[in-house]
GUGUVEX-917738 format. One record per atom (N, C-alpha, C): residue number from 1; residue in three letters; chain; atom name; x, y, z. Coordinates in nm, 4 decimals. Example, Ala and Ser with C-alpha at 12.3 -4.5 7.8 and 13.67 -1.06 7.14 Angstrom:
<sites>
+------+------+-------+------+----------+----------+----------+
! resi ! resn ! chain ! name !       xx !       yy !       zz !
+------+------+-------+------+----------+----------+----------+
!    1 !  ALA !     A !    N !   1.3190 !  -0.5690 !   0.7800 !
!    1 !  ALA !     A !   CA !   1.2300 !  -0.4500 !   0.7800 !
!    1 !  ALA !     A !    C !   1.3200 !  -0.3300 !   0.7800 !
!    2 !  SER !     A !    N !   1.2850 !  -0.2250 !   0.7080 !
!    2 !  SER !     A !   CA !   1.3670 !  -0.1060 !   0.7140 !
!    2 !  SER !     A !    C !   1.2900 !   0.0030 !   0.7870 !
+------+------+-------+------+----------+----------+----------+
</sites>
This chain:
<sites>
+------+------+-------+------+----------+----------+----------+
! resi ! resn ! chain ! name !       xx !       yy !       zz !
+------+------+-------+------+----------+----------+----------+
!    1 !  MET !     A !    N !  -0.6566 !   1.0751 !  -0.7991 !
!    1 !  MET !     A !   CA !  -0.6759 !   0.9621 !  -0.8566 !
!    1 !  MET !     A !    C !  -0.8224 !   0.8640 !  -0.8349 !
!    2 !  ALA !     A !    N !  -0.8734 !   0.8053 !  -0.8391 !
!    2 !  ALA !     A !   CA !  -1.0010 !   0.7435 !  -0.8224 !
!    2 !  ALA !     A !    C !  -0.9909 !   0.6147 !  -0.7365 !
!    3 !  SER !     A !    N !  -1.0607 !   0.5585 !  -0.6578 !
!    3 !  SER !     A !   CA !  -1.0058 !   0.4798 !  -0.5909 !
!    3 !  SER !     A !    C !  -1.1523 !   0.3771 !  -0.6291 !
!    4 !  SER !     A !    N !  -1.0892 !   0.2420 !  -0.6840 !
!    4 !  SER !     A !   CA !  -1.1426 !   0.1406 !  -0.7914 !
!    4 !  SER !     A !    C !  -1.1083 !   0.0263 !  -0.7296 !
!    5 !  SER !     A !    N !  -1.1921 !  -0.1063 !  -0.7598 !
!    5 !  SER !     A !   CA !  -1.0735 !  -0.2356 !  -0.7266 !
!    5 !  SER !     A !    C !  -0.9903 !  -0.2360 !  -0.7895 !
!    6 !  ASP !     A !    N !  -0.9333 !  -0.1743 !  -0.9298 !
!    6 !  ASP !     A !   CA !  -0.8692 !  -0.1653 !  -1.0559 !
!    6 !  ASP !     A !    C !  -0.7376 !  -0.0805 !  -1.0335 !
!    7 !  THR !     A !    N !  -0.8124 !   0.0432 !  -0.9431 !
!    7 !  THR !     A !   CA !  -0.7204 !   0.2079 !  -0.9243 !
!    7 !  THR !     A !    C !  -0.6979 !   0.1622 !  -0.8392 !
!    8 !  VAL !     A !    N !  -0.5326 !   0.2648 !  -0.8410 !
!    8 !  VAL !     A !   CA !  -0.4523 !   0.2446 !  -0.6219 !
!    8 !  VAL !     A !    C !  -0.5285 !   0.4031 !  -0.6589 !
!    9 !  ASP !     A !    N !  -0.5573 !   0.4642 !  -0.5256 !
!    9 !  ASP !     A !   CA !  -0.5396 !   0.6518 !  -0.5221 !
!    9 !  ASP !     A !    C !  -0.4048 !   0.7042 !  -0.4734 !
!   10 !  VAL !     A !    N !  -0.3894 !   0.6989 !  -0.5099 !
!   10 !  VAL !     A !   CA !  -0.2318 !   0.7568 !  -0.5281 !
!   10 !  VAL !     A !    C !  -0.2669 !   0.8556 !  -0.4449 !
!   11 !  ALA !     A !    N !  -0.2740 !   0.9506 !  -0.4354 !
!   11 !  ALA !     A !   CA !  -0.3593 !   1.0913 !  -0.3625 !
!   11 !  ALA !     A !    C !  -0.3569 !   1.0486 !  -0.2593 !
!   12 !  ALA !     A !    N !  -0.4397 !   0.9306 !  -0.1716 !
!   12 !  ALA !     A !   CA !  -0.4868 !   0.9384 !  -0.0460 !
!   12 !  ALA !     A !    C !  -0.3840 !   0.7981 !   0.0191 !
!   13 !  TYR !     A !    N !  -0.3103 !   0.7762 !  -0.1294 !
!   13 !  TYR !     A !   CA !  -0.1593 !   0.6539 !  -0.0378 !
!   13 !  TYR !     A !    C !  -0.0415 !   0.7312 !   0.0062 !
!   14 !  PHE !     A !    N !  -0.0775 !   0.8659 !  -0.0764 !
!   14 !  PHE !     A !   CA !   0.0772 !   0.9973 !  -0.0589 !
!   14 !  PHE !     A !    C !   0.0475 !   1.0694 !   0.1130 !
!   15 !  ARG !     A !    N !  -0.1159 !   1.0833 !   0.1142 !
!   15 !  ARG !     A !   CA !  -0.1510 !   1.1701 !   0.2570 !
!   15 !  ARG !     A !    C !  -0.0881 !   1.0916 !   0.3661 !
!   16 !  ARG !     A !    N !  -0.1300 !   0.9187 !   0.3800 !
!   16 !  ARG !     A !   CA !  -0.1478 !   0.8498 !   0.4209 !
!   16 !  ARG !     A !    C !  -0.0440 !   0.8350 !   0.5103 !
!   17 !  ILE !     A !    N !   0.1067 !   0.8018 !   0.4158 !
!   17 !  ILE !     A !   CA !   0.1849 !   0.8030 !   0.4647 !
!   17 !  ILE !     A !    C !   0.2368 !   0.9070 !   0.5022 !
!   18 !  GLY !     A !    N !   0.2124 !   1.0617 !   0.4368 !
!   18 !  GLY !     A !   CA !   0.2766 !   1.1734 !   0.4623 !
!   18 !  GLY !     A !    C !   0.4408 !   1.1851 !   0.3340 !
!   19 !  TYR !     A !    N !   0.3167 !   1.1241 !   0.2486 !
!   19 !  TYR !     A !   CA !   0.4646 !   1.2178 !   0.1094 !
!   19 !  TYR !     A !    C !   0.3782 !   1.3336 !   0.0500 !
!   20 !  SER !     A !    N !   0.4760 !   1.4001 !   0.0063 !
!   20 !  SER !     A !   CA !   0.4566 !   1.5064 !  -0.0492 !
!   20 !  SER !     A !    C !   0.4865 !   1.5787 !  -0.1115 !
!   21 !  GLY !     A !    N !   0.6368 !   1.4657 !  -0.2198 !
!   21 !  GLY !     A !   CA !   0.7342 !   1.4792 !  -0.3397 !
!   21 !  GLY !     A !    C !   0.6261 !   1.4620 !  -0.4395 !
!   22 !  PRO !     A !    N !   0.7382 !   1.4551 !  -0.5881 !
!   22 !  PRO !     A !   CA !   0.6321 !   1.3579 !  -0.7076 !
!   22 !  PRO !     A !    C !   0.6363 !   1.2624 !  -0.7124 !
!   23 !  GLY !     A !    N !   0.5437 !   1.2657 !  -0.7688 !
!   23 !  GLY !     A !   CA !   0.5152 !   1.0975 !  -0.8053 !
!   23 !  GLY !     A !    C !   0.5129 !   1.0785 !  -0.9476 !
!   24 !  THR !     A !    N !   0.6457 !   1.0451 !  -0.9823 !
!   24 !  THR !     A !   CA !   0.7725 !   0.9715 !  -1.0577 !
!   24 !  THR !     A !    C !   0.8139 !   0.9089 !  -1.0230 !
!   25 !  PRO !     A !    N !   0.8826 !   0.8296 !  -1.1375 !
!   25 !  PRO !     A !   CA !   0.9137 !   0.6932 !  -1.0963 !
!   25 !  PRO !     A !    C !   1.0613 !   0.6928 !  -1.1193 !
!   26 !  THR !     A !    N !   1.0872 !   0.7763 !  -1.0073 !
!   26 !  THR !     A !   CA !   1.2475 !   0.7947 !  -0.9450 !
!   26 !  THR !     A !    C !   1.3265 !   0.7298 !  -0.8059 !
!   27 !  LEU !     A !    N !   1.4651 !   0.7482 !  -0.8159 !
!   27 !  LEU !     A !   CA !   1.5377 !   0.6120 !  -0.7214 !
!   27 !  LEU !     A !    C !   1.4768 !   0.7358 !  -0.6023 !
!   28 !  GLU !     A !    N !   1.3961 !   0.7971 !  -0.5728 !
!   28 !  GLU !     A !   CA !   1.4158 !   0.9312 !  -0.4544 !
!   28 !  GLU !     A !    C !   1.2614 !   0.9307 !  -0.3729 !
!   29 !  THR !     A !    N !   1.2264 !   0.9176 !  -0.5429 !
!   29 !  THR !     A !   CA !   1.0664 !   0.8829 !  -0.5154 !
!   29 !  THR !     A !    C !   1.0931 !   0.7058 !  -0.4275 !
!   30 !  LEU !     A !    N !   1.1034 !   0.6479 !  -0.4383 !
!   30 !  LEU !     A !   CA !   1.1397 !   0.5096 !  -0.4059 !
!   30 !  LEU !     A !    C !   1.1532 !   0.4527 !  -0.2886 !
!   31 !  ALA !     A !    N !   1.2855 !   0.5641 !  -0.2728 !
!   31 !  ALA !     A !   CA !   1.3692 !   0.5067 !  -0.1481 !
!   31 !  ALA !     A !    C !   1.3033 !   0.6070 !  -0.0008 !
!   32 !  ALA !     A !    N !   1.1789 !   0.7352 !  -0.0635 !
!   32 !  ALA !     A !   CA !   1.1003 !   0.7679 !   0.0183 !
!   32 !  ALA !     A !    C !   0.9773 !   0.7313 !   0.0851 !
!   33 !  LEU !     A !    N !   0.9162 !   0.6646 !  -0.0507 !
!   33 !  LEU !     A !   CA !   0.7852 !   0.5738 !  -0.0083 !
!   33 !  LEU !     A !    C !   0.8313 !   0.4131 !   0.0675 !
!   34 !  HIS !     A !    N !   0.9730 !   0.3668 !   0.0715 !
!   34 !  HIS !     A !   CA !   1.0112 !   0.2424 !   0.0726 !
!   34 !  HIS !     A !    C !   1.0563 !   0.3082 !   0.2898 !
!   35 !  LEU !     A !    N !   1.0460 !   0.4459 !   0.2930 !
!   35 !  LEU !     A !   CA !   1.0747 !   0.5013 !   0.4481 !
!   35 !  LEU !     A !    C !   0.9557 !   0.5185 !   0.5316 !
!   36 !  LEU !     A !    N !   0.8746 !   0.5552 !   0.4296 !
!   36 !  LEU !     A !   CA !   0.7499 !   0.6331 !   0.5594 !
!   36 !  LEU !     A !    C !   0.6573 !   0.5150 !   0.4693 !
!   37 !  HIS !     A !    N !   0.6536 !   0.4623 !   0.4395 !
!   37 !  HIS !     A !   CA !   0.5250 !   0.3426 !   0.4423 !
!   37 !  HIS !     A !    C !   0.5480 !   0.2603 !   0.5350 !
!   38 !  PRO !     A !    N !   0.6063 !   0.2415 !   0.5926 !
!   38 !  PRO !     A !   CA !   0.6341 !   0.0870 !   0.7624 !
!   38 !  PRO !     A !    C !   0.6142 !   0.2312 !   0.8541 !
!   39 !  GLN !     A !    N !   0.6800 !   0.3630 !   0.8683 !
!   39 !  GLN !     A !   CA !   0.6260 !   0.4444 !   0.9657 !
!   39 !  GLN !     A !    C !   0.5129 !   0.4571 !   0.9882 !
!   40 !  ALA !     A !    N !   0.4105 !   0.4663 !   0.8526 !
!   40 !  ALA !     A !   CA !   0.2683 !   0.5088 !   0.8672 !
!   40 !  ALA !     A !    C !   0.1771 !   0.4274 !   0.8618 !
!   41 !  ILE !     A !    N !   0.1756 !   0.3330 !   0.7980 !
!   41 !  ILE !     A !   CA !   0.1510 !   0.1382 !   0.7925 !
!   41 !  ILE !     A !    C !   0.1932 !   0.0562 !   0.9054 !
!   42 !  PRO !     A !    N !   0.0998 !   0.0478 !   1.0506 !
!   42 !  PRO !     A !   CA !   0.2060 !  -0.0712 !   1.0839 !
!   42 !  PRO !     A !    C !   0.1695 !  -0.2342 !   1.0269 !
!   43 !  PHE !     A !    N !   0.2462 !  -0.2788 !   1.1266 !
!   43 !  PHE !     A !   CA !   0.1962 !  -0.4415 !   1.0766 !
!   43 !  PHE !     A !    C !   0.0938 !  -0.4726 !   1.1807 !
!   44 !  GLU !     A !    N !   0.0071 !  -0.5285 !   1.1571 !
!   44 !  GLU !     A !   CA !  -0.1282 !  -0.5674 !   1.2182 !
!   44 !  GLU !     A !    C !  -0.2121 !  -0.6934 !   1.1318 !
!   45 !  SER !     A !    N !  -0.1862 !  -0.7730 !   1.2867 !
!   45 !  SER !     A !   CA !  -0.2491 !  -0.9029 !   1.2250 !
!   45 !  SER !     A !    C !  -0.4434 !  -0.9206 !   1.3583 !
!   46 !  LEU !     A !    N !  -0.5071 !  -0.7879 !   1.3647 !
!   46 !  LEU !     A !   CA !  -0.5939 !  -0.8400 !   1.4457 !
!   46 !  LEU !     A !    C !  -0.7395 !  -0.8879 !   1.3761 !
!   47 !  ASP !     A !    N !  -0.7463 !  -0.8644 !   1.2152 !
!   47 !  ASP !     A !   CA !  -0.8369 !  -0.9936 !   1.1190 !
!   47 !  ASP !     A !    C !  -0.8069 !  -1.1339 !   1.1594 !
!   48 !  PRO !     A !    N !  -0.7121 !  -1.1696 !   1.1510 !
!   48 !  PRO !     A !   CA !  -0.6946 !  -1.3265 !   1.1835 !
!   48 !  PRO !     A !    C !  -0.6823 !  -1.3841 !   1.2983 !
!   49 !  LEU !     A !    N !  -0.6759 !  -1.2696 !   1.4040 !
!   49 !  LEU !     A !   CA !  -0.7418 !  -1.3133 !   1.6016 !
!   49 !  LEU !     A !    C !  -0.8665 !  -1.2886 !   1.5537 !
!   50 !  LEU !     A !    N !  -0.9346 !  -1.1973 !   1.4805 !
!   50 !  LEU !     A !   CA !  -1.1219 !  -1.1955 !   1.5179 !
!   50 !  LEU !     A !    C !  -1.1359 !  -1.2941 !   1.4508 !
!   51 !  LYS !     A !    N !  -1.0681 !  -1.3930 !   1.3123 !
!   51 !  LYS !     A !   CA !  -1.0890 !  -1.5627 !   1.2622 !
!   51 !  LYS !     A !    C !  -1.2059 !  -1.3612 !   1.1473 !
!   52 !  ARG !     A !    N !  -1.1447 !  -1.2982 !   1.1342 !
!   52 !  ARG !     A !   CA !  -1.2075 !  -1.1983 !   0.9842 !
!   52 !  ARG !     A !    C !  -1.1158 !  -1.2492 !   0.8626 !
!   53 !  PRO !     A !    N !  -1.1634 !  -1.2460 !   0.7646 !
!   53 !  PRO !     A !   CA !  -1.1156 !  -1.2535 !   0.6215 !
!   53 !  PRO !     A !    C !  -1.0781 !  -1.1341 !   0.5687 !
!   54 !  ILE !     A !    N !  -0.9272 !  -1.1862 !   0.4845 !
!   54 !  ILE !     A !   CA !  -0.8079 !  -1.0479 !   0.4856 !
!   54 !  ILE !     A !    C !  -0.9077 !  -1.0518 !   0.3455 !
!   55 !  GLY !     A !    N !  -0.9346 !  -0.9655 !   0.2495 !
!   55 !  GLY !     A !   CA !  -0.8952 !  -0.9389 !   0.1631 !
!   55 !  GLY !     A !    C !  -0.8232 !  -0.8438 !   0.0264 !
!   56 !  LEU !     A !    N !  -0.7304 !  -0.9626 !  -0.0524 !
!   56 !  LEU !     A !   CA !  -0.6535 !  -0.8567 !  -0.0829 !
!   56 !  LEU !     A !    C !  -0.6685 !  -0.8110 !  -0.2119 !
!   57 !  THR !     A !    N !  -0.8100 !  -0.8147 !  -0.2763 !
!   57 !  THR !     A !   CA !  -0.7856 !  -0.7463 !  -0.4074 !
!   57 !  THR !     A !    C !  -0.7355 !  -0.5591 !  -0.3118 !
!   58 !  PRO !     A !    N !  -0.7004 !  -0.4581 !  -0.4733 !
!   58 !  PRO !     A !   CA !  -0.6253 !  -0.3388 !  -0.4623 !
!   58 !  PRO !     A !    C !  -0.7147 !  -0.2677 !  -0.3649 !
!   59 !  GLY !     A !    N !  -0.8944 !  -0.2933 !  -0.4161 !
!   59 !  GLY !     A !   CA !  -1.0061 !  -0.2092 !  -0.3691 !
!   59 !  GLY !     A !    C !  -1.0225 !  -0.2956 !  -0.2171 !
!   60 !  ALA !     A !    N !  -0.9550 !  -0.4121 !  -0.1153 !
!   60 !  ALA !     A !   CA !  -0.9762 !  -0.4075 !  -0.0743 !
!   60 !  ALA !     A !    C !  -0.8577 !  -0.4255 !   0.0598 !
!   61 !  LEU !     A !    N !  -0.7748 !  -0.3528 !   0.0114 !
!   61 !  LEU !     A !   CA !  -0.6520 !  -0.2864 !   0.0511 !
!   61 !  LEU !     A !    C !  -0.5964 !  -0.1385 !   0.1164 !
!   62 !  GLN !     A !    N !  -0.6994 !  -0.0974 !  -0.0202 !
!   62 !  GLN !     A !   CA !  -0.7041 !   0.0450 !  -0.0218 !
!   62 !  GLN !     A !    C !  -0.7904 !   0.0639 !   0.1025 !
!   63 !  ARG !     A !    N !  -0.9316 !   0.0514 !   0.0820 !
!   63 !  ARG !     A !   CA !  -0.9866 !   0.0443 !   0.2106 !
!   63 !  ARG !     A !    C !  -0.9101 !   0.0299 !   0.3380 !
!   64 !  LYS !     A !    N !  -0.8834 !  -0.0752 !   0.3824 !
!   64 !  LYS !     A !   CA !  -0.8081 !  -0.1423 !   0.5364 !
!   64 !  LYS !     A !    C !  -0.7141 !  -0.0298 !   0.5609 !
!   65 !  LEU !     A !    N !  -0.6137 !  -0.0120 !   0.4458 !
!   65 !  LEU !     A !   CA !  -0.4756 !   0.0558 !   0.4696 !
!   65 !  LEU !     A !    C !  -0.4001 !   0.1962 !   0.4967 !
!   66 !  ILE !     A !    N !  -0.5629 !   0.2701 !   0.4042 !
!   66 !  ILE !     A !   CA !  -0.5734 !   0.3692 !   0.3440 !
!   66 !  ILE !     A !    C !  -0.6742 !   0.4226 !   0.3998 !
!   67 !  HIS !     A !    N !  -0.7775 !   0.3988 !   0.3771 !
!   67 !  HIS !     A !   CA !  -0.8840 !   0.4672 !   0.3903 !
!   67 !  HIS !     A !    C !  -0.9808 !   0.4652 !   0.5866 !
!   68 !  GLU !     A !    N !  -0.9377 !   0.3222 !   0.5927 !
!   68 !  GLU !     A !   CA !  -0.9827 !   0.2907 !   0.7396 !
!   68 !  GLU !     A !    C !  -0.8155 !   0.3179 !   0.8339 !
!   69 !  GLY !     A !    N !  -0.7524 !   0.3661 !   0.7985 !
!   69 !  GLY !     A !   CA !  -0.6650 !   0.3541 !   0.9093 !
!   69 !  GLY !     A !    C !  -0.5734 !   0.2880 !   0.9561 !
!   70 !  ARG !     A !    N !  -0.6256 !   0.1682 !   0.8869 !
!   70 !  ARG !     A !   CA !  -0.5384 !  -0.0115 !   0.9596 !
!   70 !  ARG !     A !    C !  -0.4038 !  -0.0059 !   0.9253 !
!   71 !  GLY !     A !    N !  -0.3848 !  -0.1025 !   1.0028 !
!   71 !  GLY !     A !   CA !  -0.2437 !  -0.1647 !   0.9482 !
!   71 !  GLY !     A !    C !  -0.2345 !  -0.3456 !   0.9012 !
!   72 !  GLY !     A !    N !  -0.1420 !  -0.4088 !   0.8141 !
!   72 !  GLY !     A !   CA !  -0.1791 !  -0.5045 !   0.7992 !
!   72 !  GLY !     A !    C !  -0.0760 !  -0.6140 !   0.7994 !
!   73 !  TRP !     A !    N !  -0.1544 !  -0.7653 !   0.7136 !
!   73 !  TRP !     A !   CA !   0.0163 !  -0.8312 !   0.7004 !
!   73 !  TRP !     A !    C !   0.1319 !  -0.8165 !   0.6259 !
!   74 !  CYS !     A !    N !   0.2492 !  -0.8829 !   0.5878 !
!   74 !  CYS !     A !   CA !   0.3016 !  -0.8648 !   0.5394 !
!   74 !  CYS !     A !    C !   0.2822 !  -0.7913 !   0.3941 !
!   75 !  PHE !     A !    N !   0.2235 !  -0.9576 !   0.3660 !
!   75 !  PHE !     A !   CA !   0.1144 !  -0.9701 !   0.2025 !
!   75 !  PHE !     A !    C !   0.0373 !  -0.8473 !   0.1685 !
!   76 !  GLU !     A !    N !  -0.0668 !  -0.8300 !   0.2701 !
!   76 !  GLU !     A !   CA !  -0.1577 !  -0.6622 !   0.2345 !
!   76 !  GLU !     A !    C !  -0.0014 !  -0.5559 !   0.2054 !
!   77 !  HIS !     A !    N !   0.0962 !  -0.5372 !   0.3062 !
!   77 !  HIS !     A !   CA !   0.1344 !  -0.4213 !   0.2765 !
!   77 !  HIS !     A !    C !   0.2022 !  -0.4292 !   0.1341 !
!   78 !  ASN !     A !    N !   0.2546 !  -0.5692 !   0.1093 !
!   78 !  ASN !     A !   CA !   0.3932 !  -0.5885 !   0.0080 !
!   78 !  ASN !     A !    C !   0.2301 !  -0.5726 !  -0.1258 !
!   79 !  LEU !     A !    N !   0.1421 !  -0.6233 !  -0.1079 !
!   79 !  LEU !     A !   CA !   0.0589 !  -0.6069 !  -0.1970 !
!   79 !  LEU !     A !    C !  -0.0268 !  -0.4266 !  -0.2544 !
!   80 !  LEU !     A !    N !  -0.0289 !  -0.3606 !  -0.1591 !
!   80 !  LEU !     A !   CA !  -0.0257 !  -0.2166 !  -0.2073 !
!   80 !  LEU !     A !    C !   0.0290 !  -0.1554 !  -0.2266 !
!   81 !  LEU !     A !    N !   0.1510 !  -0.1447 !  -0.1813 !
!   81 !  LEU !     A !   CA !   0.3215 !  -0.1009 !  -0.2156 !
!   81 !  LEU !     A !    C !   0.3272 !  -0.1100 !  -0.3973 !
!   82 !  ALA !     A !    N !   0.3480 !  -0.2167 !  -0.4485 !
!   82 !  ALA !     A !   CA !   0.3538 !  -0.2636 !  -0.5568 !
!   82 !  ALA !     A !    C !   0.2805 !  -0.1961 !  -0.6721 !
!   83 !  ASP !     A !    N !   0.1040 !  -0.2120 !  -0.6492 !
!   83 !  ASP !     A !   CA !   0.0104 !  -0.1189 !  -0.6813 !
!   83 !  ASP !     A !    C !   0.0369 !  -0.0167 !  -0.7119 !
!   84 !  VAL !     A !    N !   0.1077 !   0.0483 !  -0.6039 !
!   84 !  VAL !     A !   CA !   0.1473 !   0.2177 !  -0.5893 !
!   84 !  VAL !     A !    C !   0.2168 !   0.2087 !  -0.6612 !
!   85 !  LEU !     A !    N !   0.3426 !   0.1987 !  -0.6634 !
!   85 !  LEU !     A !   CA !   0.4921 !   0.1516 !  -0.7914 !
!   85 !  LEU !     A !    C !   0.4474 !   0.1669 !  -0.9423 !
!   86 !  ARG !     A !    N !   0.3040 !   0.0482 !  -0.9357 !
!   86 !  ARG !     A !   CA !   0.3432 !   0.0016 !  -1.0359 !
!   86 !  ARG !     A !    C !   0.2528 !   0.1714 !  -1.1163 !
!   87 !  ALA !     A !    N !   0.1598 !   0.1990 !  -1.0212 !
!   87 !  ALA !     A !   CA !   0.0453 !   0.3142 !  -1.0883 !
!   87 !  ALA !     A !    C !   0.1491 !   0.4534 !  -1.0785 !
!   88 !  LEU !     A !    N !   0.2440 !   0.4451 !  -1.0149 !
!   88 !  LEU !     A !   CA !   0.3393 !   0.5575 !  -1.0484 !
!   88 !  LEU !     A !    C !   0.4540 !   0.5375 !  -1.1450 !
!   89 !  GLY !     A !    N !   0.4619 !   0.4440 !  -1.2138 !
!   89 !  GLY !     A !   CA !   0.4959 !   0.3421 !  -1.3650 !
!   89 !  GLY !     A !    C !   0.6486 !   0.3563 !  -1.3302 !
!   90 !  PHE !     A !    N !   0.6460 !   0.2841 !  -1.1885 !
!   90 !  PHE !     A !   CA !   0.7631 !   0.1482 !  -1.1553 !
!   90 !  PHE !     A !    C !   0.7546 !   0.0407 !  -1.2009 !
!   91 !  GLN !     A !    N !   0.8426 !  -0.0542 !  -1.2227 !
!   91 !  GLN !     A !   CA !   0.7775 !  -0.1822 !  -1.3107 !
!   91 !  GLN !     A !    C !   0.8603 !  -0.2891 !  -1.1418 !
!   92 !  ALA !     A !    N !   0.7297 !  -0.2916 !  -1.0797 !
!   92 !  ALA !     A !   CA !   0.7255 !  -0.3998 !  -0.9484 !
!   92 !  ALA !     A !    C !   0.6561 !  -0.5763 !  -1.0002 !
!   93 !  THR !     A !    N !   0.7567 !  -0.7001 !  -0.9557 !
!   93 !  THR !     A !   CA !   0.7273 !  -0.7921 !  -0.9251 !
!   93 !  THR !     A !    C !   0.7298 !  -0.8862 !  -0.8167 !
!   94 !  GLY !     A !    N !   0.6090 !  -0.8988 !  -0.7955 !
!   94 !  GLY !     A !   CA !   0.5819 !  -1.0099 !  -0.6872 !
!   94 !  GLY !     A !    C !   0.6444 !  -1.0898 !  -0.6320 !
!   95 !  LEU !     A !    N !   0.6611 !  -1.1834 !  -0.5736 !
!   95 !  LEU !     A !   CA !   0.7843 !  -1.2803 !  -0.5497 !
!   95 !  LEU !     A !    C !   0.6749 !  -1.3369 !  -0.4127 !
!   96 !  ALA !     A !    N !   0.6948 !  -1.5096 !  -0.4138 !
!   96 !  ALA !     A !   CA !   0.6686 !  -1.5814 !  -0.2981 !
!   96 !  ALA !     A !    C !   0.7887 !  -1.5954 !  -0.1618 !
!   97 !  ALA !     A !    N !   0.7805 !  -1.5668 !  -0.0763 !
!   97 !  ALA !     A !   CA !   0.8792 !  -1.5985 !   0.0440 !
!   97 !  ALA !     A !    C !   0.8239 !  -1.7261 !   0.2043 !
!   98 !  ARG !     A !    N !   0.8421 !  -1.7766 !   0.2053 !
!   98 !  ARG !     A !   CA !   0.8137 !  -1.8123 !   0.2745 !
!   98 !  ARG !     A !    C !   0.9596 !  -1.8600 !   0.4453 !
+------+------+-------+------+----------+----------+----------+
</sites>
């Protein structure tokens, strides 16, 4: 899948987190992604520390967390994972929390 501002590069995401299973919306896939994502993509707060803006578009999230090999804040992780899950056929709903 090609990376753009609207499309998630699922193959690149799978490589980033080390997932080699099927891309089907099953409980097993969900459990594997849920396990591997935080092991491969760390929490990181460098951008706010350096006073750099945080992009929350799918393209910006993929660029930073997948292609640049960086980590991000919780909302960056959650948005990326939700985009990946939707691309695989899961129903994902974003909720705000504080």
